[in-house]
C-alpha positions in Angstrom: -20.4 -0.4 -18.4 -20.4 -3.9 -18.4 -18.9 -4.2 -21.8 -16.1 -2.6 -20.0 -15.8 -4.3 -16.9 -15.7 -7.6 -19.0 -13.0 -6.0 -21.3 -11.1 -5.2 -18.2 -11.5 -8.6 -16.6 -10.6 -10.5 -19.8 -7.3 -8.4 -21.0 -6.4 -8.0 -17.5 -6.3 -11.8 -17.0 -4.5 -12.4 -20.1 -2.0 -9.9 -19.8 -1.1 -10.9 -16.4 -0.5 -14.2 -16.9 1.6 -13.7 -20.2 4.0 -11.2 -17.7 3.9 -14.0 -14.6 5.3 -16.5 -17.6 7.8 -14.0 -18.3 9.0 -14.1 -15.0 7.8 -10.7 -14.1 5.0 -9.0 -11.4 1.8 -10.0 -13.3 0.6 -6.6 -11.8 2.7 -5.0 -14.5 0.6 -6.8 -16.7 -2.5 -5.4 -15.7 -1.0 -1.9 -15.5 -0.1 -2.8 -19.4 -3.4 -4.1 -20.3 -5.0 -0.2 -18.8 -2.8 1.5 -20.7 -3.6 0.2 -24.2 -7.5 -0.4 -24.0 -7.4 3.5 -22.3 -9.4 6.5 -24.4 -5.5 7.8 -24.6 -4.2 4.8 -26.6 -6.7 2.5 -28.6 -10.0 3.8 -26.9 -11.3 0.3 -26.0 -13.2 1.4 -22.9 -15.0 4.4 -22.1 -14.2 7.5 -19.5 -17.2 6.4 -17.6 -15.4 3.3 -16.2 -12.8 5.9 -14.7 -15.8 7.0 -12.3 -15.1 3.4 -10.4 -11.7 4.3 -9.7 -11.9 6.1 -6.4 -14.4 3.6 -4.7 -12.3 0.3 -6.0 -9.1 2.4 -4.9 -10.4 2.6 -1.4 -11.7 -1.0 -0.9 -8.2 -2.5 -2.8 -6.6 -0.4 0.5 -8.8 -1.9 3.0 -8.7 -5.7 1.6 -4.8 -5.4 1.8 -4.3 -3.9 5.5 -7.3 -6.6 6.4 -4.8 -9.3 5.3 -1.7 -7.9 6.6 -3.6 -7.4 10.0 -5.0 -11.4 9.9 -1.7 -12.5 8.9 0.5 -10.5 11.8 0.9 -12.5 15.3 0.8 -10.1 17.7 3.6 -11.9 20.4 5.9 -12.0 17.7 5.3 -8.6 17.0 5.9 -7.2 20.7 9.2 -9.1 19.9 10.4 -7.1 17.6 9.0 -3.6 19.1 11.4 -0.8 18.2 12.6 -1.4 14.5 8.9 -2.3 13.4 7.5 1.1 14.6 10.8 2.9 13.2 10.4 0.9 9.6 6.8 2.3 10.1 7.8 6.1 9.1 11.8 6.6 9.5 12.2 5.2 5.7 9.4 6.8 4.2 10.2 10.4 5.7 13.8 10.6 4.7 12.6 9.1 1.1 10.0 12.1 1.2 12.1 15.0 2.1 14.6 13.7 -0.8 12.0 13.7 -3.5 10.6 16.8 -2.2 13.9 18.4 -2.9 14.8 16.9 -6.3 11.3 16.8 -7.6 11.6 20.6 -7.4 14.8 20.8 -9.0 13.6 18.3 -11.9 10.3 19.6 -12.4 10.3 23.5 -11.6 7.0 22.8 -9.2 6.4 24.3 -6.2 7.1 22.5 -2.8 3.5 21.6 -1.7 3.2 19.8 -5.2 6.6 18.3 -4.8 5.1 17.4 -1.1 2.1 15.6 -3.1 4.4 13.6 -5.2 6.7 12.8 -2.4 3.5 11.1 -0.3 2.4 9.3 -3.0 6.0 7.9 -4.0 7.2 7.2 -1.0 4.9 4.6 0.2 6.2 0.6 0.0 3.3 -2.0 -1.8 1.5 -4.0 0.5 0.4 -5.8 -2.6 3.7 -7.0 -3.1 5.1 -7.1 0.3 2.1 -8.9 2.4 1.9 -12.1 0.4 5.9 -12.3 0.2 5.7 -11.8 4.0 3.2 -14.4 5.0 4.9 -17.1 2.5 7.9 -16.5 4.5 6.5 -16.7 7.5 4.7 -20.3 6.4 8.5 -21.5 5.6 9.7 -20.3 8.6 12.7 -18.1 6.9 13.8 -15.1 9.1 11.4 -16.4 12.0 14.2 -16.7 14.7 14.0 -12.7 14.7 10.6 -12.5 13.4 12.0 -10.6 10.4 8.7 -11.2 8.2 6.6 -10.0 10.9 8.5 -6.7 11.8 8.6 -6.1 7.7 4.9 -7.1 7.1 4.0 -4.6 10.4 6.2 -1.5 9.5 5.2 -1.8 5.8 1.9 -1.7 6.5 2.0 1.3 9.2 4.2 2.9 6.3 1.5 3.0 4.1 -1.0 4.6 6.8 1.4 7.2 7.8 2.3 8.1 3.8 -1.4 8.5 3.6 -1.8 10.8 6.3 0.8 13.3 4.7 -0.9 12.8 1.2 -4.1 14.1 2.7 -2.2 16.7 4.4 -0.3 18.0 1.6 -3.5 18.0 -0.7 -5.9 19.8 1.7 -2.8 22.8 1.8 -2.9 22.7 -2.1 -6.6 22.9 -2.3 -6.9 25.9 0.2 -6.6 24.7 3.5 -3.8 25.3 6.3 -0.6 23.7 7.2 0.0 24.0 10.5 1.6 22.0 13.9 -1.7 20.5 14.5 -1.9 18.4 11.0 1.7 16.7 12.0 0.5 15.9 15.3 -2.8 14.5 14.0 -0.6 11.4 12.5 0.3 10.0 16.1 -3.2 10.8 17.2 -4.8 9.1 14.2 -2.7 6.1 14.8 -3.4 5.9 18.5 -7.4 6.3 17.9 -7.1 4.1 15.1 -5.5 1.5 16.9 -8.2 1.7 19.7 -11.3 1.5 17.8 -9.4 -1.2 16.3 -9.1 -3.4 19.2 -12.9 -2.7 20.5 -14.0 -4.0 16.8 -11.7 -7.0 17.1 -12.8 -8.0 20.2 -16.5 -7.5 19.8 -16.3 -9.5 16.4 -14.7 -12.4 17.6 -17.2 -12.5 21.0 -20.1 -12.2 18.6 -18.7 -15.1 16.3 -17.9 -17.4 19.3 -21.0 -17.4 20.0 -23.1 -17.2 16.8 -21.4 -20.1 14.1 -22.1 -18.8 10.4 -20.5 -19.2 7.1 -17.1 -17.6 6.8 -18.1 -15.9 3.6 -20.8 -14.2 6.1 -18.2 -13.4 8.2 -16.0 -11.7 5.8 -19.2 -9.6 4.4 -19.9 -8.3 7.7 -16.3 -7.5 8.4 -16.0 -5.9 5.1 -19.2 -3.8 5.9 -17.7 -2.7 9.4 -14.6 -1.9 7.5 -16.4 0.4 5.2 -18.4 2.1 8.4 -15.2 2.8 10.1 -14.2 4.5 6.9 -17.4 6.4 7.2 -16.7 7.1 11.1 -13.6 8.6 10.3 -14.9 11.1 8.1 -17.8 12.2 10.3 -15.3 12.7 13.2 -12.5 14.4 11.2 -13.4 17.6 12.2 -13.1 16.9 15.7 -10.7 14.3 16.3 -7.9 12.9 13.8 -8.7 8.8 13.5 -7.3 6.5 10.9 -9.8 4.0 9.7 -7.1 2.2 7.9 -5.4 1.8 11.0 -8.3 0.4 13.0 -8.8 -2.1 10.2 -5.4 -3.8 10.6 -5.8 -3.4 14.3 -8.9 -5.7 14.4 -7.5 -8.1 12.3 -4.3 -8.4 14.5 -6.6 -8.7 17.6 -8.7 -11.3 15.7 -5.7 -13.4 15.3 -4.9 -13.3 18.3 -7.9 -14.2 20.0 -8.9 -16.8 17.7 -6.2 -17.7 15.1 -8.8 -20.3 13.4 -11.3 -17.8 12.6 -8.4 -15.4 11.5 -7.3 -18.0 9.2 -10.6 -18.7 7.7 -11.1 -14.7 7.0 -7.6 -14.6 5.4 -8.6 -17.5 3.0 -11.5 -15.7 1.6 -9.8 -12.1 1.7 -7.3 -13.4 -0.1 -9.4 -14.4 -2.8 -11.6 -11.0 -2.7 -8.0 -9.5 -3.5 -7.6 -11.4 -6.6 -10.5 -9.4 -8.2 -10.1 -5.9 -6.7 -6.1 -6.0 -7.6 -7.2 -6.5 -11.2 -9.8 -3.8 -11.1 -7.2 -1.7 -9.5 -4.2 -2.0 -11.7 -6.1 -2.2 -15.0 -8.2 1.1 -13.8 -4.6 3.0 -13.2 -3.2 2.1 -16.5 -6.6 3.5 -18.2 -6.1 6.8 -16.3 -2.6 7.0 -17.9 -1.6 9.4 -20.8 1.6 8.1 -22.5 2.3 11.7 -23.7 3.0 12.4 -20.2 5.2 9.5 -18.8 7.3 10.7 -22.3 7.6 13.9 -21.1 8.4 13.1 -17.4 11.1 10.6 -18.9 14.6 10.0 -17.5 13.9 12.9 -14.7 11.1 10.9 -13.0 13.7 7.5 -13.3 16.2 9.6 -11.5 14.1 10.7 -8.9 12.6 7.5 -8.2 16.0 5.9 -8.0 17.3 8.7 -5.8 14.3 8.5 -3.5 14.9 4.2 -3.1 18.3 4.9 -2.0 17.4 7.4 0.6 14.9 4.8 1.7 17.4 2.1 1.8 19.6 4.4 4.2 16.2 4.9 6.1 15.7 1.4 6.4 19.4 0.9 7.8 18.7 3.7 10.7 15.8 1.9 11.7 17.7 -1.2 11.9 20.3 0.1 14.1 20.8 -1.4 17.5 19.3 -4.7 16.5 20.6 -8.0 16.5 20.3 -8.6 12.4 23.5 -9.5 10.6 24.5 -7.8 7.4 22.5 -10.3 4.9 19.2 -9.9 7.1 19.7 -5.7 6.5 20.3 -6.1 3.1 17.0 -8.6 2.7 15.0 -6.0 4.7 16.2 -3.3 2.5 15.3 -5.3 -0.5 11.7 -6.0 0.8 11.0 -2.3 1.3 12.0 -1.5 -2.4 8.2 -2.4 -4.2 6.0 0.5 -4.9 2.5 -0.1 -6.3 -0.7 -0.6 -4.4 -0.6 2.9 -2.6 0.6 4.4 -5.9 -2.3 3.1 -7.9 -4.7 3.9 -5.1 -3.9 7.6 -4.8 -1.7 8.4 -7.8 -4.5 9.3 -10.2 -6.2 11.5 -6.9 -4.3 14.7 -7.8 -5.4 14.1 -11.5 -9.2 13.7 -10.9 -9.4 16.5 -8.9 -7.5 19.2 -11.5 -4.4 19.7 -10.2 -1.8 21.3 -12.9 0.7 18.9 -11.5 -1.8 15.8 -11.6 -0.6 14.3 -14.6 2.7 14.7 -13.5 2.3 13.1 -10.5 0.3 10.2 -12.0 2.8 9.6 -14.9 5.4 9.3 -12.2 3.8 7.3 -10.0 3.2 4.8 -12.9 6.7 4.7 -14.0 7.6 4.0 -9.9 5.4 0.9 -10.6 6.7 -0.2 -13.6 10.2 0.0 -12.1 10.0 -0.8 -8.5 7.3 -3.8 -8.5 9.1 -6.0 -10.2 12.5 -5.3 -9.2 11.2 -5.4 -5.7 9.6 -8.6 -6.3 12.3 -10.3 -7.9 15.1 -9.2 -5.3 12.9 -10.6 -2.3 11.8 -13.7 -3.9 15.5 -14.7 -5.4 17.4 -13.5 -2.2 15.4 -14.6 0.5 16.7 -18.0 1.0 20.3 -16.9 0.6 20.2 -13.9 3.0 17.4 -15.5 5.6 18.2 -18.3 7.8 15.3 -20.8 8.2 14.2 -21.3 11.7 
């Protein structure tokens, strides 16, 4: 196991840097490193390392959503209001419907498998979006209309929205029942998550304004609280829906609002933590991939992803109806909503690990989506923001 971890770290870093030098997203290099060293290819690492992936995927989502929460300014978030709320579910919903329809035609799978695939593919990537929007906030681009905050909030809740759908479809596939309550649980889980996050955030700030401890310890305590919130979600699930991921993000927003200095300290530590978990996450996804299934999915998978992106951009523009954003700012928002990586890496392998017949197909299409859209979204965002957004 220790040898496997050493190989993951060393090759993951090397490939990430090589791809970065080539002008591509480092996560693509990490993914390729995992594919090369996997038991399916060169067999450099053992199958046992894959057992780590489920917990690491969960930790990665916790870290990235905490970073988003700690970066969001509540007062600016209130100003963007309606479009941020619409961006959190309209683009994903339209993309999911399109993928459910077309994936059944392309791959001859049933509606529930198509729903699982659609939920996996429809989430925007916080790993790509969050650091770029934080950069725009710091540089002042789009600041007059709070565009980075709008995208940051919408994209972060988008992930949670999609994960709830993913869990619902997965439960249905494994013997559960889909009812109106399954979908009513989505707003309930968001509201209860926000409520819990506000309480945790206020208690956290109250305690550490009285007790002065090292920022590393504060981060460790907040990480521990995040894990306990995930446990609480699983305990109360039979009685009431609650999204721990929303709670974690809401707690971060509350900390930033009450004590921005503390939020900045925590954010710095979380940014360093993310470097480790990002490497593990994407290399492990690569290790899970069997290239034979990617080849089988092939051009149809690429076509499905492109169709999904077109419908996603339509959803983004519907969400922006009635706002004061000009044509260039709407185009930029559409670009920012293209990349897929983190959530696909986090939940893409789940169907395969549960032994579903469609598992390999879903994972393969997820990996193709990462390889195609992560660099596309990152490059379009990085190369156009100075031209499409005004600097405040």
